[in-house]
PALUMNU-672320 format. One record per residue (C-alpha): x, y, z; residue number from 1. Coordinates in steps of 0.05 Angstrom, whole numbers, plus 5000, padded with zeros to 4 digits. Layout:
N
+------+------+------+------+
!    X !    Y !    Z ! resi !
+------+------+------+------+
!    X !    Y !    Z !  NUM !
...
+------+------+------+------+
***
This chain:
363
+------+------+------+------+
!    X !    Y !    Z ! resi !
+------+------+------+------+
! 5941 ! 6902 ! 1313 !    1 !
! 6000 ! 6880 ! 1363 !    2 !
! 5983 ! 6827 ! 1415 !    3 !
! 5991 ! 6847 ! 1477 !    4 !
! 6057 ! 6820 ! 1528 !    5 !
! 6093 ! 6841 ! 1578 !    6 !
! 6152 ! 6880 ! 1576 !    7 !
! 6184 ! 6828 ! 1621 !    8 !
! 6225 ! 6776 ! 1594 !    9 !
! 6210 ! 6785 ! 1526 !   10 !
! 6241 ! 6737 ! 1476 !   11 !
! 6262 ! 6743 ! 1399 !   12 !
! 6197 ! 6698 ! 1378 !   13 !
! 6158 ! 6745 ! 1415 !   14 !
! 6185 ! 6804 ! 1367 !   15 !
! 6179 ! 6765 ! 1304 !   16 !
! 6109 ! 6753 ! 1317 !   17 !
! 6094 ! 6822 ! 1331 !   18 !
! 6128 ! 6853 ! 1260 !   19 !
! 6113 ! 6785 ! 1220 !   20 !
! 6181 ! 6761 ! 1202 !   21 !
! 6221 ! 6701 ! 1224 !   22 !
! 6262 ! 6696 ! 1289 !   23 !
! 6328 ! 6694 ! 1251 !   24 !
! 6311 ! 6763 ! 1220 !   25 !
! 6301 ! 6786 ! 1289 !   26 !
! 6366 ! 6760 ! 1309 !   27 !
! 6400 ! 6794 ! 1250 !   28 !
! 6376 ! 6867 ! 1267 !   29 !
! 6401 ! 6858 ! 1347 !   30 !
! 6471 ! 6832 ! 1319 !   31 !
! 6471 ! 6874 ! 1267 !   32 !
! 6472 ! 6837 ! 1213 !   33 !
! 6467 ! 6839 ! 1139 !   34 !
! 6413 ! 6809 ! 1093 !   35 !
! 6352 ! 6850 ! 1122 !   36 !
! 6327 ! 6902 ! 1082 !   37 !
! 6317 ! 6978 ! 1109 !   38 !
! 6249 ! 6983 ! 1113 !   39 !
! 6245 ! 6911 ! 1157 !   40 !
! 6306 ! 6929 ! 1197 !   41 !
! 6267 ! 7000 ! 1215 !   42 !
! 6200 ! 6973 ! 1229 !   43 !
! 6234 ! 6903 ! 1277 !   44 !
! 6288 ! 6965 ! 1311 !   45 !
! 6224 ! 7013 ! 1319 !   46 !
! 6183 ! 6952 ! 1356 !   47 !
! 6250 ! 6932 ! 1400 !   48 !
! 6261 ! 6992 ! 1424 !   49 !
! 6176 ! 7010 ! 1436 !   50 !
! 6181 ! 6955 ! 1484 !   51 !
! 6250 ! 6961 ! 1513 !   52 !
! 6277 ! 6892 ! 1490 !   53 !
! 6342 ! 6880 ! 1509 !   54 !
! 6388 ! 6815 ! 1477 !   55 !
! 6409 ! 6758 ! 1535 !   56 !
! 6479 ! 6753 ! 1521 !   57 !
! 6495 ! 6718 ! 1578 !   58 !
! 6492 ! 6640 ! 1558 !   59 !
! 6485 ! 6615 ! 1634 !   60 !
! 6418 ! 6667 ! 1621 !   61 !
! 6393 ! 6636 ! 1571 !   62 !
! 6392 ! 6563 ! 1606 !   63 !
! 6338 ! 6589 ! 1645 !   64 !
! 6394 ! 6600 ! 1712 !   65 !
! 6402 ! 6669 ! 1747 !   66 !
! 6450 ! 6714 ! 1724 !   67 !
! 6525 ! 6707 ! 1763 !   68 !
! 6553 ! 6782 ! 1727 !   69 !
! 6551 ! 6846 ! 1764 !   70 !
! 6553 ! 6907 ! 1719 !   71 !
! 6604 ! 6971 ! 1740 !   72 !
! 6608 ! 7038 ! 1705 !   73 !
! 6654 ! 7078 ! 1720 !   74 !
! 6705 ! 7136 ! 1694 !   75 !
! 6786 ! 7148 ! 1692 !   76 !
! 6806 ! 7080 ! 1717 !   77 !
! 6876 ! 7115 ! 1703 !   78 !
! 6879 ! 7149 ! 1768 !   79 !
! 6879 ! 7102 ! 1840 !   80 !
! 6809 ! 7121 ! 1871 !   81 !
! 6769 ! 7094 ! 1809 !   82 !
! 6824 ! 7038 ! 1786 !   83 !
! 6815 ! 7012 ! 1872 !   84 !
! 6742 ! 7015 ! 1860 !   85 !
! 6746 ! 6969 ! 1804 !   86 !
! 6794 ! 6923 ! 1821 !   87 !
! 6758 ! 6917 ! 1901 !   88 !
! 6692 ! 6910 ! 1869 !   89 !
! 6718 ! 6852 ! 1830 !   90 !
! 6754 ! 6818 ! 1885 !   91 !
! 6683 ! 6826 ! 1924 !   92 !
! 6644 ! 6800 ! 1869 !   93 !
! 6684 ! 6742 ! 1861 !   94 !
! 6693 ! 6717 ! 1929 !   95 !
! 6606 ! 6708 ! 1925 !   96 !
! 6613 ! 6676 ! 1867 !   97 !
! 6599 ! 6731 ! 1807 !   98 !
! 6630 ! 6754 ! 1754 !   99 !
! 6647 ! 6834 ! 1745 !  100 !
! 6635 ! 6866 ! 1674 !  101 !
! 6663 ! 6932 ! 1670 !  102 !
! 6644 ! 6984 ! 1622 !  103 !
! 6686 ! 7054 ! 1626 !  104 !
! 6665 ! 7120 ! 1608 !  105 !
! 6708 ! 7164 ! 1565 !  106 !
! 6667 ! 7222 ! 1542 !  107 !
! 6632 ! 7263 ! 1604 !  108 !
! 6559 ! 7281 ! 1588 !  109 !
! 6499 ! 7232 ! 1593 !  110 !
! 6489 ! 7205 ! 1537 !  111 !
! 6551 ! 7160 ! 1546 !  112 !
! 6534 ! 7137 ! 1618 !  113 !
! 6469 ! 7118 ! 1589 !  114 !
! 6511 ! 7082 ! 1535 !  115 !
! 6548 ! 7048 ! 1580 !  116 !
! 6482 ! 7023 ! 1621 !  117 !
! 6448 ! 6998 ! 1562 !  118 !
! 6510 ! 6952 ! 1541 !  119 !
! 6506 ! 6931 ! 1617 !  120 !
! 6430 ! 6916 ! 1614 !  121 !
! 6437 ! 6879 ! 1543 !  122 !
! 6487 ! 6825 ! 1577 !  123 !
! 6429 ! 6813 ! 1629 !  124 !
! 6478 ! 6827 ! 1681 !  125 !
! 6440 ! 6820 ! 1756 !  126 !
! 6455 ! 6889 ! 1778 !  127 !
! 6497 ! 6959 ! 1773 !  128 !
! 6554 ! 6994 ! 1815 !  129 !
! 6555 ! 7059 ! 1786 !  130 !
! 6622 ! 7113 ! 1809 !  131 !
! 6617 ! 7171 ! 1769 !  132 !
! 6673 ! 7220 ! 1804 !  133 !
! 6625 ! 7287 ! 1779 !  134 !
! 6552 ! 7311 ! 1812 !  135 !
! 6516 ! 7294 ! 1761 !  136 !
! 6431 ! 7294 ! 1753 !  137 !
! 6417 ! 7227 ! 1735 !  138 !
! 6346 ! 7205 ! 1747 !  139 !
! 6315 ! 7184 ! 1680 !  140 !
! 6378 ! 7115 ! 1703 !  141 !
! 6314 ! 7099 ! 1741 !  142 !
! 6278 ! 7091 ! 1672 !  143 !
! 6322 ! 7065 ! 1631 !  144 !
! 6352 ! 7011 ! 1683 !  145 !
! 6279 ! 6988 ! 1701 !  146 !
! 6279 ! 6930 ! 1741 !  147 !
! 6358 ! 6922 ! 1740 !  148 !
! 6385 ! 6939 ! 1818 !  149 !
! 6431 ! 6991 ! 1824 !  150 !
! 6480 ! 7023 ! 1876 !  151 !
! 6526 ! 7085 ! 1872 !  152 !
! 6595 ! 7076 ! 1900 !  153 !
! 6626 ! 7143 ! 1923 !  154 !
! 6573 ! 7171 ! 1880 !  155 !
! 6521 ! 7228 ! 1882 !  156 !
! 6470 ! 7212 ! 1814 !  157 !
! 6418 ! 7271 ! 1833 !  158 !
! 6368 ! 7221 ! 1853 !  159 !
! 6353 ! 7171 ! 1921 !  160 !
! 6379 ! 7109 ! 1915 !  161 !
! 6421 ! 7056 ! 1948 !  162 !
! 6498 ! 7087 ! 1970 !  163 !
! 6567 ! 7072 ! 2004 !  164 !
! 6606 ! 7128 ! 2005 !  165 !
! 6671 ! 7146 ! 2030 !  166 !
! 6671 ! 7217 ! 2085 !  167 !
! 6705 ! 7250 ! 2034 !  168 !
! 6699 ! 7313 ! 2078 !  169 !
! 6712 ! 7283 ! 2134 !  170 !
! 6780 ! 7251 ! 2118 !  171 !
! 6801 ! 7326 ! 2087 !  172 !
! 6776 ! 7356 ! 2158 !  173 !
! 6824 ! 7298 ! 2191 !  174 !
! 6887 ! 7315 ! 2156 !  175 !
! 6872 ! 7388 ! 2170 !  176 !
! 6866 ! 7378 ! 2238 !  177 !
! 6919 ! 7338 ! 2235 !  178 !
! 6969 ! 7398 ! 2221 !  179 !
! 6932 ! 7447 ! 2266 !  180 !
! 6955 ! 7392 ! 2320 !  181 !
! 7025 ! 7400 ! 2306 !  182 !
! 7022 ! 7475 ! 2313 !  183 !
! 7011 ! 7501 ! 2241 !  184 !
! 6966 ! 7564 ! 2232 !  185 !
! 6973 ! 7573 ! 2164 !  186 !
! 6959 ! 7520 ! 2112 !  187 !
! 6948 ! 7519 ! 2040 !  188 !
! 6907 ! 7475 ! 2002 !  189 !
! 6928 ! 7441 ! 1932 !  190 !
! 6862 ! 7422 ! 1899 !  191 !
! 6836 ! 7376 ! 1849 !  192 !
! 6790 ! 7386 ! 1792 !  193 !
! 6739 ! 7424 ! 1820 !  194 !
! 6680 ! 7387 ! 1776 !  195 !
! 6705 ! 7324 ! 1814 !  196 !
! 6662 ! 7313 ! 1870 !  197 !
! 6715 ! 7281 ! 1909 !  198 !
! 6758 ! 7344 ! 1901 !  199 !
! 6706 ! 7386 ! 1924 !  200 !
! 6686 ! 7358 ! 1995 !  201 !
! 6759 ! 7351 ! 2016 !  202 !
! 6769 ! 7421 ! 2000 !  203 !
! 6707 ! 7444 ! 2036 !  204 !
! 6734 ! 7393 ! 2098 !  205 !
! 6799 ! 7434 ! 2099 !  206 !
! 6761 ! 7492 ! 2093 !  207 !
! 6702 ! 7473 ! 2149 !  208 !
! 6771 ! 7461 ! 2200 !  209 !
! 6798 ! 7517 ! 2188 !  210 !
! 6738 ! 7557 ! 2212 !  211 !
! 6731 ! 7516 ! 2272 !  212 !
! 6798 ! 7522 ! 2296 !  213 !
! 6785 ! 7594 ! 2283 !  214 !
! 6848 ! 7606 ! 2228 !  215 !
! 6836 ! 7637 ! 2158 !  216 !
! 6845 ! 7595 ! 2100 !  217 !
! 6917 ! 7587 ! 2067 !  218 !
! 6927 ! 7603 ! 1989 !  219 !
! 6894 ! 7541 ! 1948 !  220 !
! 6916 ! 7533 ! 1871 !  221 !
! 6888 ! 7477 ! 1832 !  222 !
! 6918 ! 7419 ! 1805 !  223 !
! 6886 ! 7354 ! 1766 !  224 !
! 6905 ! 7295 ! 1801 !  225 !
! 6966 ! 7278 ! 1767 !  226 !
! 7036 ! 7282 ! 1797 !  227 !
! 7055 ! 7343 ! 1750 !  228 !
! 6994 ! 7380 ! 1766 !  229 !
! 7022 ! 7373 ! 1833 !  230 !
! 7096 ! 7399 ! 1812 !  231 !
! 7066 ! 7458 ! 1772 !  232 !
! 7007 ! 7471 ! 1837 !  233 !
! 7065 ! 7481 ! 1883 !  234 !
! 7120 ! 7520 ! 1840 !  235 !
! 7058 ! 7563 ! 1843 !  236 !
! 7046 ! 7568 ! 1911 !  237 !
! 7117 ! 7583 ! 1920 !  238 !
! 7111 ! 7645 ! 1875 !  239 !
! 7058 ! 7672 ! 1896 !  240 !
! 7048 ! 7650 ! 1965 !  241 !
! 7115 ! 7646 ! 1996 !  242 !
! 7110 ! 7662 ! 2080 !  243 !
! 7048 ! 7653 ! 2081 !  244 !
! 7039 ! 7577 ! 2098 !  245 !
! 7083 ! 7521 ! 2137 !  246 !
! 7040 ! 7467 ! 2111 !  247 !
! 7000 ! 7435 ! 2060 !  248 !
! 6941 ! 7395 ! 2053 !  249 !
! 6947 ! 7355 ! 1983 !  250 !
! 6879 ! 7331 ! 1949 !  251 !
! 6918 ! 7264 ! 1928 !  252 !
! 6983 ! 7225 ! 1943 !  253 !
! 7007 ! 7241 ! 1862 !  254 !
! 6993 ! 7313 ! 1871 !  255 !
! 7036 ! 7313 ! 1938 !  256 !
! 7094 ! 7270 ! 1892 !  257 !
! 7100 ! 7329 ! 1855 !  258 !
! 7092 ! 7384 ! 1901 !  259 !
! 7155 ! 7353 ! 1943 !  260 !
! 7196 ! 7350 ! 1881 !  261 !
! 7173 ! 7427 ! 1870 !  262 !
! 7197 ! 7442 ! 1935 !  263 !
! 7253 ! 7395 ! 1944 !  264 !
! 7281 ! 7439 ! 1877 !  265 !
! 7275 ! 7501 ! 1919 !  266 !
! 7314 ! 7475 ! 1974 !  267 !
! 7251 ! 7475 ! 2022 !  268 !
! 7259 ! 7417 ! 2069 !  269 !
! 7207 ! 7374 ! 2083 !  270 !
! 7184 ! 7368 ! 2143 !  271 !
! 7249 ! 7417 ! 2166 !  272 !
! 7213 ! 7480 ! 2134 !  273 !
! 7143 ! 7453 ! 2108 !  274 !
! 7097 ! 7401 ! 2129 !  275 !
! 7050 ! 7364 ! 2083 !  276 !
! 6995 ! 7313 ! 2077 !  277 !
! 6960 ! 7265 ! 2018 !  278 !
! 6906 ! 7231 ! 2018 !  279 !
! 6888 ! 7165 ! 1985 !  280 !
! 6949 ! 7126 ! 2022 !  281 !
! 6979 ! 7099 ! 1950 !  282 !
! 7023 ! 7029 ! 1968 !  283 !
! 7075 ! 7072 ! 1948 !  284 !
! 7063 ! 7132 ! 2003 !  285 !
! 7110 ! 7095 ! 2050 !  286 !
! 7173 ! 7102 ! 2007 !  287 !
! 7162 ! 7172 ! 1977 !  288 !
! 7218 ! 7223 ! 2008 !  289 !
! 7201 ! 7238 ! 2066 !  290 !
! 7149 ! 7175 ! 2075 !  291 !
! 7085 ! 7216 ! 2072 !  292 !
! 7029 ! 7229 ! 2125 !  293 !
! 6967 ! 7216 ! 2089 !  294 !
! 6892 ! 7201 ! 2091 !  295 !
! 6868 ! 7122 ! 2071 !  296 !
! 6808 ! 7102 ! 2042 !  297 !
! 6795 ! 7030 ! 2052 !  298 !
! 6774 ! 7015 ! 1978 !  299 !
! 6774 ! 6947 ! 2004 !  300 !
! 6712 ! 6960 ! 2050 !  301 !
! 6679 ! 6994 ! 2002 !  302 !
! 6670 ! 6944 ! 1945 !  303 !
! 6654 ! 6891 ! 1992 !  304 !
! 6600 ! 6931 ! 2022 !  305 !
! 6582 ! 6961 ! 1952 !  306 !
! 6575 ! 6885 ! 1917 !  307 !
! 6533 ! 6870 ! 1986 !  308 !
! 6486 ! 6922 ! 1973 !  309 !
! 6467 ! 6906 ! 1913 !  310 !
! 6464 ! 6827 ! 1923 !  311 !
! 6405 ! 6849 ! 1978 !  312 !
! 6370 ! 6876 ! 1922 !  313 !
! 6376 ! 6824 ! 1884 !  314 !
! 6356 ! 6780 ! 1924 !  315 !
! 6282 ! 6750 ! 1921 !  316 !
! 6267 ! 6779 ! 1979 !  317 !
! 6306 ! 6844 ! 1978 !  318 !
! 6300 ! 6907 ! 2026 !  319 !
! 6313 ! 6977 ! 2019 !  320 !
! 6378 ! 6986 ! 2057 !  321 !
! 6398 ! 7057 ! 2081 !  322 !
! 6465 ! 7092 ! 2051 !  323 !
! 6529 ! 7065 ! 2083 !  324 !
! 6595 ! 7112 ! 2102 !  325 !
! 6659 ! 7098 ! 2107 !  326 !
! 6706 ! 7131 ! 2149 !  327 !
! 6784 ! 7144 ! 2119 !  328 !
! 6833 ! 7132 ! 2164 !  329 !
! 6899 ! 7179 ! 2187 !  330 !
! 6961 ! 7162 ! 2164 !  331 !
! 7025 ! 7202 ! 2203 !  332 !
! 7092 ! 7185 ! 2166 !  333 !
! 7149 ! 7236 ! 2171 !  334 !
! 7122 ! 7292 ! 2122 !  335 !
! 7096 ! 7327 ! 2172 !  336 !
! 7122 ! 7350 ! 2247 !  337 !
! 7115 ! 7400 ! 2301 !  338 !
! 7118 ! 7470 ! 2271 !  339 !
! 7181 ! 7499 ! 2326 !  340 !
! 7148 ! 7553 ! 2365 !  341 !
! 7174 ! 7625 ! 2338 !  342 !
! 7188 ! 7601 ! 2277 !  343 !
! 7166 ! 7644 ! 2210 !  344 !
! 7115 ! 7610 ! 2167 !  345 !
! 7141 ! 7575 ! 2112 !  346 !
! 7205 ! 7549 ! 2153 !  347 !
! 7265 ! 7587 ! 2154 !  348 !
! 7288 ! 7582 ! 2083 !  349 !
! 7314 ! 7656 ! 2079 !  350 !
! 7355 ! 7654 ! 2011 !  351 !
! 7291 ! 7633 ! 1975 !  352 !
! 7256 ! 7697 ! 2015 !  353 !
! 7312 ! 7732 ! 1992 !  354 !
! 7302 ! 7708 ! 1913 !  355 !
! 7223 ! 7720 ! 1916 !  356 !
! 7216 ! 7787 ! 1946 !  357 !
! 7239 ! 7825 ! 1881 !  358 !
! 7175 ! 7800 ! 1849 !  359 !
! 7125 ! 7819 ! 1899 !  360 !
! 7092 ! 7749 ! 1912 !  361 !
! 7024 ! 7770 ! 1903 !  362 !
! 6966 ! 7763 ! 1879 !  363 !
+------+------+------+------+
***
């Protein structure tokens, strides 16, 4: 019969006592080393799983000290937003004397997410930041993480937890309102990937602002956040909907860059013929041709607040904090301008209009 013991602070000596082997044998199993018989390995692994044992790989923790490492689970760090969350979370951690351990998700499924969280927990991180771009039900994380504090970073994990959000919908409304105030009434949208939470909220914000202004929603074409997809989306917008819009709200700055290239190839001048606004305010946005109007996300504030909220849970006298929302800011530049009174939608590019007329240009 196995002796009862708490699942907290279980050591390999406890596991060895329960399974009747030496602690060296338990260590070999934990570290995936050979020289352990299959039956013994299976018996030890069964107990490890049953009690929820996690090996402590942090030297300072082994010495009985508090962990000084924060964990981060995220996806698609090749994109600007996720990469900035990673960079700014690490910077905010360093400012408080903590290190950051990153575990990236390659596959978009819950088992991959759980594996990433388990990996961080096995290193005895003091808490975990989770930034995942999809709306996904991760309620089981509350069991997987047990006593490890979590903070959702601009993410909906499917359960109530400490969270810090950017007001994505409000940002898109701000971009659309900017164009409406410039006199544009037919406003198109180049949307991000529909499974991404940010893309969905920006699309909803664009719709809501047009509805509030009693304007019909313009045409929509989808992209995947990349400049190439923005280029392709703009080509479709021109071919199918020319003269049906005088301005475009683009889901992010990279797509806006590709779209500008496509419009330029069709001799559509920005902003004389068409106004365009992006989202993110990437460092290069002010150097686009023309400089890009955009919506700025404060990733530094997002990283700092996320770490502060995590530390509030780590402290012995932790308190429950309400969700925090960060308001994006409008950064107007030369890619948007007032629509001339009496001008037709899509500017005055009569050459392009004549070239497109034979195709019918309708869905």
